[in-house]
ZAGU-710269 format. One record per residue (C-alpha): x, y, z; residue in one letter. Coordinates in steps of 0.2 Angstrom, whole numbers, plus 2048, in hexadecimal, padded with zeros to 3 digits. Example, Ala and Ser with C-alpha at 12.3 -4.5 7.8 and 13.67 -1.06 7.14 Angstrom:
REM ZAGU-710269
83E7EA827a;8447FB824s;
This chain:
REM ZAGU-710269
8018007FFm;8068137FBd;80D81E80Bq;7FF82A80Ek;80783A80Ei;7F784380Df;7E6842819d;7DA84880Ev;7D784A7FAv;7CA8517EFa;7C48517E1l;7B785C7D7g;7B586D7D1e;7BB87D7D8a;7B388A7D3m;7B28A17D6v;7A58A67E0e;79C8B67DFf;7918B77EFn;7848C47F1q;7868CF7FFt;7738D1806s;7658CB7FEp;75C8D57F1g;76F8E07EDq;7778E27DEa;7878DE7E7q;7928CE7E7f;7A48CA7F0l;7AF8BF7E7q;7B68B17EFg;7B789C7EDf;7AD88E7ECg;7A987D7E7g;7A68727F3d;7B38657F3t;7BF8747F3s;7B587D800n;7B886A80Aa;7CA867808v;7CF87B80Ci;7C587681Aa;7D086681Fa;7DE87081Da;7DB87E82Ar;7D786F835a;7E8869834g;7E585B827a;7F385881Ar;7E785D80As;7E985B7F8a;7DC8607E9y;7D98587DAl;7D08637CAt;7D586C7BBr;7D287E7BAv;7D288A7AAg;7E18967A4g;7D98A37ABd;7DB8B07BAt;7CE8A67C3f;7D98977C1g;7E789E7C6r;7E08A77D4s;7DA8957DCl;7EA88E7DAl;7F289D7E6q;7E28997F2l;7E78867F4w;7F888B7F6a;7F3897804q;7EA88C80Ce;7F587E80Cg;7EC8727FEv;7F78697F3n;7F386C7E0s;80185D7DAa;7F18577D3g;7E88687CAv;7EA86A7B9t;7E987B7B1t;7E087979Fa;7E4887796s;7D7888788a;7C9886795s;7C18917A2h;7BF8907B6t;7AE88E7B9g;7A489C7C5i;79589D7CEy;78B8AA7D8f;7808A77E7v;7728B37EBt;7688B27FAh;7558B57FEg;7488AF80Ba;74A89E806s;75E89F80Ag;76B89F7FDh;76A8987EAe;7778947DDf;7798997CEh;7878927C2y;7948977B3r;79D8877AFr;79588079Fd;7A6878798g;7B287C7A7s;7C38767A7a;7BD8697B7a;7AE8657ACs;7B985E79Fr;7C28517ABm;7C48407A3t;7C982F7ABp;7D98307A3q;7DE8407ABw;7DF8387BBl;7ED82D7B7a;7FE8357BDg;7FC8417CBa;7EB8407CFp;7EC82F7D1a;7FA82E7DBe;7F583C7E7v;7E382F7EAi;7EF8207EDr;7F882B7FAr;7EB831805s;7E282A812l;7D183480Cf;7C98387FAl;7B98437FAh;7AE8477ECm;79C84D7EBs;78D84C7E0g;79385B7D8i;7A38507D4s;7998467CBl;78B8527C2a;79685F7BBi;7978537ABs;7978427A7p;7A98417A3g;7AB8477B5a;7A183C7BCc;7AA82F7B3d;7B88347BCt;7B38357CCa;7AE8247CCf;7BD8207C4e;7C88297D5a;7BB8207E0m;7C280E7D9a;7D38147DBl;7D28197EDa;7CB8087F1r;7D77FF7E6e;7E58097F2a;7DF808802g;7D981A802t;7C781C80Cr;7B9826801v;7AE832806s;79E8387FDf;7938487FEd;7828477F8s;7838597F2n;77585A7E8l;7748677DBr;7648637CFl;76A8737C3k;7798677BEl;76F8567BAw;75A84C7B9p;7578477C9l;7558357C4a;7698377BDr;76F83D7D0a;7658307D8l;76F8217CEa;7808297D0c;77E82D7E2t;77781B7E3v;7898147DDq;7928207E6a;78C81B7F8v;7908097F3s;7A080C7EFm;7A48197FDc;7AB816810d;7A3826818i;79382D811f;78F83F816l;77E84680Ep;772853813s;761851817l;75B85D80Be;7648527FEd;75E842805m;74C847804v;74D84B7F3t;75683B7EEl;74C82D7F6t;73D8367FBg;73F83280Dl;74084081Cs;74383782Be;754839832p;75A827836h;74F81F826s;75B82881Ci;76A821826v;762810824d;761811812w;77281A810s;779809818h;76D7FE80Fa;7768067FFh;787800806g;78E810810a;79680981Fp;79881A82Av;78B828825v;78A83B82Ea;77A841829l;77A856829k;76985C830l;76F86E82Eg;76787883Bp;766867846d;776860844g;77984E83Da;77583D841l;785833840v;78581F83Es;79381383Ed;787805839g;78880084Cq;78380F856q;77B81F852r;77B831859q;774841857h;78084F85Ai;77686085Bk;779870853a;77F87E85Cr;77688D85Fh;77E89C853v;77A8AB848t;77A8A4837v;7828B182Br;7838A781Bd;78289381Ca;78B891808t;79888580Dg;79287D81Ea;79086B819g;7A186F80Fd;7A9875820c;7A3865828f;7AA85981Dc;7BC86081Bg;7BB86082Fn;7B484E832l;7C1847826l;7CF85182Ca;7CA84B83Fr;7C983A838m;7D983B831a;7E183E842k;7D882D849g;7C883584Fd;7B982984Ed;7A9830844i;7A2835853f;7AE83F85Ar;7B384684Aa;7A084B845a;7A0854858h;7AE85F850y;7A786183Da;798867846n;7A1874850a;7AB87A841a;79C87B834a;795885842g;7A1892843l;7A0891831s;79089882Ev;7938A7838q;79D8AD82Bg;79B8B4819f;79F8A9808g;7A5897807a;7B889880Dv;7BB8A6816t;7B28A2827p;7B7890828m;7C088F837p;7D388883Cr;7D487D849s;7D788A856n;7C588F855s;7BD880855v;7C6879863f;7C288786Fs;7AF88586Fi;7B0871871l;
């Protein structure tokens, strides 16, 4: 087995974010996003040896993302710059029903990933990581990216790298029937399933958290941490379950809260915590993240999380 020099590697699409500063206002704050990039930065801030796998465009936004990962201590040896493609961007608007995403990512560099692209540096990083993290968005951005994600999962399993999967359903990217089929396949290949209640209600028609955890185990996930938003998380290792209550905080922007939870949970598991201790830590980190603005900026570092545990 390859020596594990990374704790957490993630695969997906990183994007440049334009986040509306107030509902109905024309001002947008430029930041960075992309769920798996958010998660791996969260892991790095929690002290994990982290890396990211993607393709970025040969544009200003792509260069900005490379600078971001360098600043955050995220290894980018598995990142390719595609000079003829562009980097994806998205807008976040806020209203009475919460935040809404608007994407400009068709034909982006990341959406043009293929299984062949994995050969070389990306595959080597996967083999040398404790955890590989990806999401429903990693699968949804294009058929090629979907094939790439499943190939990455297979590589990870062969190398003894544990696979983490976040449902992260975006029906603007693909139809529900395909999303469900691909999610079922991903759940069967993962070691840790990190869905949200909202996603699973839409995907399965179930609404009771314990029933959703049962569904997840029945479809092959050994460990499940169901994110319940303001109600915390329901965590199961197949033998016991624990409801972790959310902290009472003033929510300013929940854009990257789920990603923050995932990255912090994996960072703590890489350090030896079991799923329950890791989820307690991740729950606290996510509670801190929603008090700031944007997906990346408010994600806490380990000293801030430990100070409230």
